[in-house]
C-alpha positions, 0 to 999 in steps of 0.5 A, a space after each residue: 835927639 830931635 824927637 826928644 827935644 820936640 816932646 820936651 818943647 810940647 810938654 813945656 808948651 802945655 804946662 805953660 798954657 795950664 799955668 797961664 804963662 802966655 810968653 812961655 806958651 808961645 815960645 814953641 812957635 816960629 815967628 811966621 807960624 800959621 794956626 788954623 781953626 777949620 770949624 770957624 774958618 779962621 787962620 792966624 798968621 804969626 806967633 805974635 797974632 796967635 799970642 795976642 788972640 789967646 791973651 785977649 780971650 774973653 772967656 779964658 779957659 778955667 783949665 784943661 787936661 791932656 789926654 795923650 800926645 803922640 808923634 814922630 819926626 815933624 808931626 805931633 798930635 795932642 788930644 786934650 779937653 778944655 774947660 770953658 765956663 763949666 763946659 768941656 771942649 774936646 780938642 785935637 791939636 796937630 802941630 807940624 814942626 820946622 826944626 824944633 818949633 811949630 810952623 803950622 798948627 791945626 786945632 779942632 774943637 768938639 762939644 760932648 754929646 749924649 750917646 744914643 741908646 741904639 748902640 748901647 749893646 756895643 759900647 762901654 760907658 764911662 762913669 761920670 767920675 771918669 770923664 775929663 774934666 
């Protein structure tokens, strides 16, 4: 039952994020949750600070697409793509749960890049319409 409740909470979290519902989006976090952005070297302490940071984002995302969610027990990973001002950011969120709320999250952000020609013989290319968003 614990795993099912966590998955429901994660689905609610992403739905609220997509809808711009800052209160519901951050309900998944413990008050003392920690969120890390390793690429920028930032650590956000507390649900209140995380919600404030995301609520004041000057270039608010225009949308996102969840590619997949995998997890078990207290460790869950979401792969998603955020659309920022016409650009894509491929993102991985690693959520660690204490009970049924997030105590620690790490988010990684990556820009898309052109595939190099040298490896074309070993890969399949996605059509432009298959790329997310």
